[in-house]
N, C-alpha and C positions, 0 to 999 in steps of 0.2 A: 179504509182498508178493511179487509176481511179478517176473520178470526185466525186463520192460518198465518197471515202476514204479521199480525200482532204477536202471535206465539213465537214466530221466528225472530222478530225484533227483540223480544224480551227473554229469549232463551228458554221458553217453557213449551209445554205441550198444549194443544188446543183444549184438551180436557181440563187442564189446570186453570186456564183462563175462564172456561165455563164455570168451574167450581168457585173461583174467586167472585165471579159475577153473581152466582147463586147465593153465596154467603154474605154478599154486600161489601166485600173488600174492593170490588171493581164495579163502578156504576154501570147499569145497563146502557148500551149505546142505542142510538136511534136505529131503526130498521129501514132497509131499502124496500121499494115496492115488491121485490121478489122474496122478501122475508129475511134476507141476509143481514147480519149485524154490520153496522158501518162505524168502525172505530176510527177516532180521530187522533191527532198527535198527542193530545193530553192523556189519552188512554195508554200510551206507550210508557210514560213515566211511572205510573203507579205500579204495574207489575214488576218493573225493574227495581223499584224501591222495596216492594214486598220481598223480592228475591234477595236483595241485599240484607234486609232485616233477618231473613231466615238463615243466611250465612253467618250472622252474628249470634245465632242461637235463640232468637226470639220465636215464640210460638205464634200461630195465627191469631190466637186469642189476645196475645200481647200487641199485635200489630193493629188489630181492628179498632181500638180506641183512638189511635193516631188519626185515622181517616174519618172518624165520627165528628171530629172537630173542624174538618175542612169541607169547603163546598165541593160539590161534584163537578167534574169537567164538563 
């Protein structure tokens, strides 16, 4: 799925998804031959979890260590 679809599934903007990827909260997906990002089903869960953490008042700095202990999708 493309970044717009992932953003739609997770309730975020595409820019937010790109930011999470840039900061390491979301692992970089493989790229298609045309250069588009190709997100898989495992990528959908992580932004949803980050969003949930943010609604609980956690900062992104608080969320980052949670993912450093898990393997990438």
